[in-house]
C-alpha positions as CSV (number, residue, x, y, z in Angstrom):
1,M,2.8,14.9,35.0
2,K,4.3,18.3,34.0
3,I,5.3,16.9,30.6
4,I,1.7,15.6,30.0
5,R,0.2,19.0,31.0
6,D,2.6,20.7,28.6
7,L,1.7,18.4,25.8
8,L,-2.0,18.9,26.4
9,A,-1.5,22.7,26.5
10,A,0.4,22.5,23.2
11,A,-2.4,20.5,21.7
12,C,-5.0,23.0,22.8
13,V,-3.0,25.8,21.2
14,L,-2.8,23.9,17.9
15,C,-6.5,23.2,18.0
16,S,-7.3,26.9,18.6
17,V,-5.0,27.9,15.7
18,S,-6.6,25.3,13.5
19,E,-10.1,26.5,14.4
20,A,-9.1,30.1,13.7
21,D,-7.8,29.1,10.3
22,A,-11.1,27.3,9.4
23,G,-14.0,29.1,7.8
24,T,-17.1,28.9,5.6
25,S,-17.8,30.7,2.3
26,G,-21.2,30.0,0.8
27,Y,-21.5,26.3,0.5
28,F,-17.7,25.6,0.9
29,Q,-15.7,25.0,4.0
30,Y,-12.1,26.1,3.7
31,K,-8.8,26.5,5.5
32,D,-6.9,29.8,5.4
33,N,-3.2,29.1,4.6
34,G,-2.3,32.8,4.9
35,S,-1.8,33.7,1.3
36,S,-4.0,31.0,-0.1
37,V,-7.0,28.8,0.6
38,T,-7.6,25.0,0.8
39,V,-11.2,23.8,0.2
40,T,-12.0,21.2,2.9
41,G,-15.8,20.5,2.4
42,Y,-19.1,21.2,0.7
43,S,-22.7,21.5,1.9
44,G,-24.4,22.7,-1.3
45,P,-27.3,21.3,-3.3
46,A,-27.2,18.3,-5.6
47,G,-26.1,18.8,-9.2
48,P,-23.1,20.4,-10.8
49,M,-20.5,21.9,-8.4
50,V,-18.3,24.9,-9.4
51,I,-15.3,25.4,-7.1
52,P,-14.5,29.1,-6.8
53,S,-11.1,30.4,-7.7
54,L,-11.1,32.9,-4.9
55,I,-12.4,32.7,-1.3
56,E,-12.1,35.8,0.9
57,G,-9.9,37.4,-1.8
58,K,-7.4,34.6,-1.7
59,P,-6.7,32.0,-4.4
60,V,-8.0,28.5,-3.9
61,V,-4.8,26.4,-4.5
62,E,-5.8,23.1,-3.0
63,I,-8.7,20.6,-2.7
64,G,-8.1,19.0,0.7
65,V,-7.9,15.4,1.8
66,L,-11.4,13.8,1.7
67,A,-12.8,17.2,0.9
68,F,-15.9,16.0,-1.0
69,H,-16.0,12.3,0.0
70,S,-19.4,10.6,-0.1
71,K,-21.1,13.7,-1.5
72,S,-23.6,11.6,-3.5
73,G,-25.4,14.7,-4.8
74,I,-22.5,16.0,-6.9
75,T,-22.9,15.2,-10.6
76,S,-20.1,17.2,-12.2
77,V,-17.1,19.3,-11.0
78,T,-15.6,22.4,-12.4
79,I,-12.1,23.0,-10.9
80,P,-10.6,26.5,-11.3
81,D,-7.1,26.9,-12.8
82,S,-5.9,28.3,-9.5
83,V,-5.8,24.8,-8.0
84,V,-2.4,23.2,-7.8
85,T,-3.1,20.2,-5.5
86,I,-5.9,17.7,-5.3
87,G,-5.6,15.7,-2.0
88,F,-6.0,12.1,-0.9
89,Q,-9.4,10.6,-1.8
90,A,-10.8,14.1,-2.4
91,F,-13.8,12.8,-4.3
92,Y,-14.0,9.3,-2.7
93,Y,-17.4,7.6,-3.2
94,C,-19.1,10.5,-5.0
95,K,-21.4,7.9,-6.5
96,N,-23.3,10.2,-8.9
97,L,-20.3,12.2,-10.1
98,S,-20.2,11.7,-13.9
99,S,-17.8,14.2,-15.4
100,V,-14.6,16.1,-14.3
101,V,-12.2,18.4,-16.1
102,I,-8.9,18.8,-14.3
103,P,-7.1,22.0,-15.4
104,A,-3.4,22.1,-16.4
105,S,-2.6,24.0,-13.3
106,V,-2.9,20.9,-11.1
107,T,0.5,19.2,-10.6
108,N,0.1,17.5,-7.3
109,F,-2.2,14.5,-6.9
110,G,-3.0,12.4,-3.9
111,S,-3.9,8.7,-4.2
112,G,-7.5,7.5,-4.6
113,I,-8.9,10.8,-5.8
114,F,-11.9,9.3,-7.6
115,L,-12.0,6.0,-5.6
116,Q,-15.3,4.2,-6.2
117,C,-16.9,7.0,-8.2
118,D,-18.9,4.3,-10.0
119,S,-20.8,6.8,-12.2
120,L,-17.8,8.6,-13.5
121,R,-17.8,8.5,-17.4
122,T,-15.9,11.5,-18.6
123,V,-12.5,12.7,-17.3
124,S,-10.1,15.2,-18.9
125,L,-6.6,14.9,-17.5
126,P,-4.2,17.8,-17.5
127,A,-1.4,18.0,-20.1
128,G,1.2,18.3,-17.4
129,L,0.3,15.1,-15.6
130,V,3.6,13.2,-14.7
131,A,2.1,10.2,-12.9
132,V,-1.4,8.7,-12.6
133,P,-1.5,8.3,-8.8
134,S,-2.3,5.0,-7.2
135,K,-6.0,4.0,-7.0
136,M,-7.0,7.2,-8.9
137,F,-9.9,5.5,-10.7
138,F,-10.3,2.4,-8.5
139,G,-13.8,1.1,-8.9
140,C,-14.9,3.6,-11.5
141,D,-17.2,1.1,-13.2
142,A,-18.8,3.5,-15.7
143,L,-15.5,4.7,-17.2
144,E,-15.3,3.5,-20.8
145,E,-12.6,5.6,-22.5
146,L,-9.6,7.6,-21.4
147,T,-6.5,9.1,-23.0
148,I,-3.5,9.5,-20.8
149,P,-1.7,12.8,-21.8
150,A,1.7,12.9,-23.3
151,G,4.4,13.4,-20.8
152,T,3.0,11.0,-18.2
153,K,5.7,8.7,-17.0
154,S,4.0,6.2,-14.8
155,I,0.7,4.5,-14.0
156,G,0.3,4.0,-10.2
157,S,-0.6,0.8,-8.4
158,S,-4.3,-0.2,-8.7
159,A,-4.9,3.0,-10.7
160,F,-7.7,1.4,-12.8
161,T,-8.5,-1.6,-10.7
162,Y,-12.2,-2.7,-11.1
163,C,-12.8,-0.3,-14.0
164,R,-14.7,-3.2,-15.5
165,N,-16.1,-1.3,-18.5
166,L,-12.9,0.4,-19.6
167,R,-12.7,-0.5,-23.3
168,K,-10.4,2.1,-24.8
169,L,-7.3,3.3,-23.0
170,V,-4.6,5.3,-24.9
171,L,-1.2,5.2,-23.2
172,P,1.3,7.9,-24.2
173,P,4.7,7.4,-25.9
174,G,7.4,7.9,-23.3
175,L,5.5,6.1,-20.5
176,E,8.1,4.3,-18.4
177,S,6.3,2.2,-15.8
178,I,3.1,0.5,-14.9
179,E,2.9,-0.4,-11.3
180,S,1.3,-3.4,-9.5
181,L,-2.3,-4.2,-10.1
182,A,-2.7,-1.1,-12.3
183,F,-5.3,-2.7,-14.6
184,S,-6.5,-5.6,-12.6
185,Y,-10.1,-6.6,-13.1
186,C,-10.4,-4.4,-16.2
187,D,-12.7,-6.8,-18.0
188,G,-13.4,-4.4,-20.9
189,L,-9.8,-4.4,-22.2
190,T,-9.6,-6.8,-25.1
191,D,-6.7,-6.1,-27.5
192,F,-4.1,-3.9,-25.7
193,S,-0.8,-2.3,-26.7
194,I,1.9,-1.0,-24.3
195,P,4.3,1.7,-25.5
196,E,7.9,0.5,-26.2
197,S,9.2,3.0,-23.7
198,V,7.8,1.0,-20.8
199,S,10.5,-0.9,-19.0
200,V,8.7,-2.0,-15.8
201,I,5.4,-3.7,-15.3
202,G,4.5,-4.5,-11.7
203,L,3.1,-7.8,-10.3
204,G,-0.5,-8.6,-11.2
205,A,-0.8,-5.5,-13.4
206,F,-3.4,-7.3,-15.7
207,T,-4.6,-10.0,-13.3
208,N,-8.2,-11.1,-13.9
209,C,-8.7,-9.0,-17.0
210,D,-11.4,-11.4,-18.2
211,G,-11.9,-9.9,-21.7
212,L,-8.2,-9.6,-22.6
213,T,-7.5,-11.7,-25.7
214,R,-4.2,-10.3,-27.0
215,I,-1.5,-7.9,-25.6
216,R,1.6,-6.5,-27.1
217,L,4.4,-6.1,-24.6
218,P,7.4,-3.7,-25.0
219,K,10.9,-4.8,-25.7
220,G,12.4,-3.0,-22.7
221,L,11.1,-5.5,-20.1
222,K,13.5,-7.8,-18.2
223,V,10.9,-9.7,-16.1
224,L,7.3,-10.8,-16.4
225,E,6.3,-10.4,-12.8
226,R,4.2,-12.7,-10.5
227,Y,0.5,-12.9,-11.3
228,L,0.9,-10.6,-14.3
229,F,-1.8,-12.2,-16.4
230,Q,-3.3,-14.4,-13.7
231,G,-7.0,-15.3,-14.5
232,C,-7.0,-13.7,-18.0
233,R,-9.4,-16.3,-19.2
234,E,-9.7,-15.1,-22.8
235,L,-6.0,-14.6,-23.4
236,V,-5.1,-16.7,-26.5
237,E,-1.6,-15.7,-27.5
238,V,1.4,-13.9,-26.0
239,E,4.7,-13.0,-27.6
240,V,7.2,-12.4,-24.8
241,P,9.6,-9.8,-26.2
242,D,13.3,-10.0,-26.7
243,G,15.2,-8.9,-23.5
244,V,13.0,-10.7,-21.0
245,E,15.1,-13.0,-18.8
246,K,12.6,-14.3,-16.2
247,L,9.0,-15.5,-16.1
248,E,8.1,-15.3,-12.4
249,D,5.7,-17.6,-10.6
250,W,2.1,-17.6,-11.7
251,C,2.5,-15.0,-14.3
252,F,0.1,-16.9,-16.7
253,M,-1.8,-18.8,-14.0
254,S,-5.3,-19.9,-15.0
255,C,-5.0,-18.4,-18.5
256,V,-7.3,-21.3,-19.6
257,K,-7.5,-20.4,-23.3
258,L,-3.8,-19.6,-23.8
259,R,-2.6,-21.7,-26.7
260,R,0.7,-20.1,-27.7
261,V,3.5,-18.4,-25.9
262,G,6.4,-17.2,-27.9
263,L,9.6,-17.1,-25.7
264,P,12.6,-15.0,-26.5
265,A,16.2,-16.1,-26.9
266,S,17.1,-14.0,-23.8
267,L,15.0,-16.1,-21.4
268,K,17.0,-17.7,-18.6
269,R,14.6,-18.6,-15.8
270,V,11.0,-19.9,-15.8
271,G,9.1,-20.3,-12.5
272,K,5.7,-21.7,-11.8
273,S,4.5,-19.7,-14.8
274,F,2.0,-21.8,-16.7
275,V,-0.1,-23.3,-13.8
276,F,-3.6,-24.3,-15.0
277,C,-3.0,-23.1,-18.6
278,K,-5.3,-26.0,-19.8
279,S,-5.2,-25.1,-23.5
280,L,-1.4,-24.8,-23.8
281,K,-0.1,-28.0,-25.4
282,S,3.5,-27.1,-26.2
283,V,6.2,-24.7,-25.1
284,R,9.5,-24.1,-26.9
285,F,12.3,-23.0,-24.7
286,P,15.4,-21.1,-26.0
287,K,19.0,-22.1,-25.7
288,A,19.6,-19.6,-22.9
289,L,17.2,-21.3,-20.4
290,R,19.1,-22.2,-17.3
291,K,16.5,-22.8,-14.6
292,L,13.0,-24.3,-14.8
293,S,10.5,-25.0,-12.0
294,I,9.1,-28.5,-11.9
295,Q,5.7,-26.8,-11.2
296,A,5.9,-24.7,-14.3
297,F,3.2,-26.8,-16.0
298,E,1.2,-27.8,-13.0
299,G,-2.4,-28.5,-14.0
300,S,-1.8,-27.3,-17.5
301,G,-2.3,-29.0,-20.9
302,V,1.4,-29.0,-21.8
303,E,2.3,-32.3,-23.2
304,K,5.5,-31.3,-25.0
305,P,8.1,-28.9,-23.7
306,I,10.8,-28.5,-26.4
307,F,14.3,-27.6,-25.3
308,S,16.7,-25.9,-27.7
309,G,19.7,-25.9,-25.4
310,S,21.2,-28.0,-22.7
311,A,19.1,-29.2,-19.8
312,P,18.1,-26.5,-17.4
313,V,18.4,-27.0,-13.6
314,L,15.1,-28.2,-12.2
315,L,13.8,-26.0,-9.3
316,D,11.6,-27.2,-6.4
317,G,12.4,-30.9,-7.0
318,D,13.4,-33.3,-9.8
319,V,10.0,-34.6,-11.2
320,F,7.5,-32.5,-13.1
321,H,4.5,-32.0,-11.0
322,N,0.9,-32.7,-12.0
323,V,1.3,-32.8,-15.8
324,P,-0.6,-34.8,-18.4
325,K,0.1,-38.5,-18.6
326,T,1.2,-38.0,-22.2
327,F,3.9,-35.5,-21.0
328,Q,7.2,-35.9,-23.0
329,S,10.2,-33.6,-23.1
330,I,11.9,-33.0,-26.4
331,Y,15.5,-32.0,-26.8
332,Q,18.0,-31.4,-29.5
333,D,20.6,-34.1,-30.3
334,G,24.0,-33.4,-28.8
335,K,22.8,-31.2,-25.9
336,K,24.0,-32.0,-22.4
337,G,22.4,-32.6,-19.1
338,F,19.4,-34.7,-20.2
339,S,19.0,-38.3,-19.2
340,W,17.6,-40.5,-21.9
341,P,15.0,-42.1,-22.1
342,E,13.5,-40.3,-19.1
343,W,14.2,-36.9,-17.6
344,G,12.2,-35.0,-14.9
345,G,10.3,-38.2,-14.2
346,F,8.8,-38.4,-17.8
347,P,9.9,-39.7,-21.2
348,L,12.5,-37.9,-23.2
349,R,13.4,-38.1,-26.9
350,P,15.7,-36.2,-29.2
351,L,14.1,-33.7,-31.6
352,G,14.4,-34.9,-35.2
353,P,11.9,-34.1,-38.0
354,E,8.9,-32.6,-36.2
355,I,5.6,-31.8,-37.9
356,A,3.3,-29.0,-36.8
357,V,-0.1,-28.7,-38.4
358,S,-2.3,-25.7,-37.8
359,P,-5.3,-23.8,-39.3
360,H,-4.3,-20.9,-41.5
361,S,-4.8,-18.5,-38.5
362,G,-1.5,-19.8,-37.2
363,E,-2.7,-21.3,-33.9
364,E,-1.9,-24.9,-33.4
365,F,-4.9,-27.3,-32.9
366,A,-5.8,-27.3,-29.2
367,S,-6.9,-31.0,-29.3
368,R,-4.9,-34.1,-29.9
369,K,-7.7,-35.1,-32.2
370,P,-7.8,-32.1,-34.5
371,R,-11.0,-31.1,-36.2
372,I,-12.0,-28.5,-38.8
373,F,-15.6,-27.4,-39.2
374,M,-16.1,-26.1,-42.7
375,G,-19.4,-24.4,-41.9
376,A,-22.7,-24.6,-43.8
377,R,-23.0,-24.3,-47.5
378,N,-25.8,-24.9,-50.0
379,V,-25.4,-28.1,-52.1
380,G,-23.0,-27.5,-54.9
381,F,-21.4,-24.3,-53.4
382,E,-17.8,-24.2,-52.2
383,R,-16.2,-23.2,-48.9
384,V,-12.4,-23.2,-48.6
385,K,-10.1,-23.4,-45.6
386,K,-6.4,-23.7,-45.5
387,V,-4.1,-25.8,-43.4
388,T,-0.4,-25.0,-42.8
389,I,2.2,-27.8,-42.4
390,R,5.4,-26.7,-40.8
391,N,8.6,-28.5,-39.9
392,I,9.5,-27.3,-36.4
393,G,12.2,-29.9,-36.0
394,T,15.9,-30.0,-36.5
395,R,16.0,-32.5,-39.4
396,S,14.2,-32.5,-42.8
397,L,10.6,-33.7,-42.8
398,K,10.4,-36.3,-45.6
399,G,7.9,-38.4,-47.5
400,L,5.1,-35.8,-47.2
401,S,1.8,-37.2,-48.4
402,V,-1.6,-35.5,-48.1
403,R,-4.9,-37.3,-49.0
404,L,-8.6,-37.5,-48.1
405,T,-10.1,-40.7,-46.6
406,H,-13.7,-41.5,-45.7
407,N,-14.8,-39.2,-48.4
408,S,-16.9,-41.7,-50.4
409,V,-19.1,-39.2,-52.2
410,G,-16.5,-36.5,-52.7
411,D,-17.9,-33.7,-50.5
412,F,-14.3,-32.6,-49.8
413,I,-11.3,-31.8,-52.1
414,C,-7.7,-31.1,-51.1
415,T,-4.6,-30.0,-52.9
416,V,-1.7,-32.4,-53.1
417,P,1.7,-31.0,-52.2
418,S,4.2,-30.8,-55.1
419,E,7.1,-31.1,-52.6
420,K,7.6,-34.2,-50.5
421,L,10.2,-32.6,-48.2
422,L,10.3,-29.7,-45.8
423,K,13.6,-28.5,-44.3
424,P,13.7,-27.1,-40.8
425,D,11.5,-24.0,-40.4
426,E,10.0,-24.4,-43.8
427,S,6.2,-24.6,-44.3
428,M,3.5,-25.3,-46.9
429,T,-0.2,-24.6,-47.2
430,I,-2.8,-27.1,-48.1
431,R,-6.1,-26.0,-49.6
432,V,-9.2,-27.9,-48.4
433,A,-12.6,-27.3,-50.1
434,F,-16.0,-28.3,-49.0
435,I,-18.6,-28.8,-51.8
436,P,-21.6,-30.6,-50.3
437,K,-23.3,-33.2,-52.5
438,A,-26.4,-33.6,-50.4
439,V,-28.2,-32.0,-47.4
440,G,-27.0,-32.8,-43.9
441,Y,-23.7,-33.2,-42.1
442,R,-20.9,-34.4,-44.3
443,H,-17.7,-36.0,-43.0
444,A,-14.2,-36.9,-44.1
445,K,-10.6,-37.2,-42.8
446,L,-7.5,-35.3,-44.0
447,R,-4.6,-37.7,-43.6
448,I,-1.0,-36.2,-43.5
449,E,1.9,-38.6,-43.6
450,S,5.6,-38.0,-43.1
451,N,8.7,-39.3,-41.3
452,D,7.8,-37.6,-38.0
453,A,8.7,-40.1,-35.3
454,N,5.6,-39.9,-33.1
455,E,3.0,-37.9,-35.1
456,N,2.5,-40.0,-38.2
457,P,0.0,-39.8,-39.6
458,V,-1.7,-36.6,-38.5
459,V,-5.4,-37.1,-39.1
460,I,-7.7,-34.1,-39.1
461,R,-11.5,-34.8,-39.0
462,L,-13.4,-32.6,-41.4
463,R,-17.1,-31.8,-41.0
464,G,-19.5,-29.6,-42.9
465,L,-23.2,-29.0,-43.2
466,G,-25.0,-29.3,-46.6
467,M,-28.1,-27.1,-47.0
468,N,-30.8,-26.5,-49.6
């Protein structure tokens, strides 16, 4: 009992000291630190708020924890250059706060400073910022543009989560790390570049960025973490940089428009990485690949994984799980570990001459029955599109022949290739012209023949609209 009484007495002493240190100056509540002051609250009118640099003759060096939380009347903040620290969730849920300038004097930041300030549009960050703290702008829905100052080394976890309208974000050279969920649910980001200095990107950093179509990743990465691009429904193409050794589980999960993933020679392990990537038809793996999950392609559109090296060890089982019925693994002649004519529970064949046909944009046709819509043209006027033929196989593609069929009135014209052979990695471009002879939809087929073992011929359906 004596111990309990002593503890209660000590607590009372602390409370009395704390109360003695607390005070009010104008609209501001504060704590006296002896030689400096911490602002702890505000009771002033709605509108712009100017924090004083001095209270009771002492410098204001800190904005305290939750100091202005839920102050819906505040519309802008002026912070004096005496302030060194902004505490945890200092402006949490200031729902009408629209602009803030943080002076260069501030060097210490708590997490969640502007959490759910959903009207915040303009922020000026200090030049000396070393790290964007976790959840700093979480839920700042109105934030559209931001420049992270030079010298910043890291972006904290969930720093920009649910900044749905953030369209332009400039990251500084010298940035080293992006932590987990940093840009999750940033729907406004579309075409994004990450500085080459970044060597770590945390799990789920770009999860559910619905507007993201392309991203350029830095070469210093070793791993693409779990959920990294999960739910990026508009992501079309990704080039995984040299140096990456692992694709972790679900890193591209539900990227339903992803059509091409370029994998580096350094890649050694692939987990359940392409789950529900419904538009992804083919993946080419490097020689270095050693381990592959049987669930890597679960629910995806992948029909043709191509292996450049010996057979990887299959993880999580020995039969590929929930893949298309047309699934077929392709391997290089002479490589070890494969079991012909079936491997991983599905057909297997050696890679010989292999044709790849794509629009001139470089993306392979998403459908097994490729189509090209030539657009609308007035009768007698020309519209041109190009088709690229590549040999992605290990042996020469021979007997190339290109011709039009079902083109009875001559609405379509194509160039005939002068060469009949393509060596591995060579390509040629075919010019297809649409010159409608009459009004209405016009049709033809572009027939490409070669010595490809299983894609001969490739038939592309052509369609165009003739107009007056």
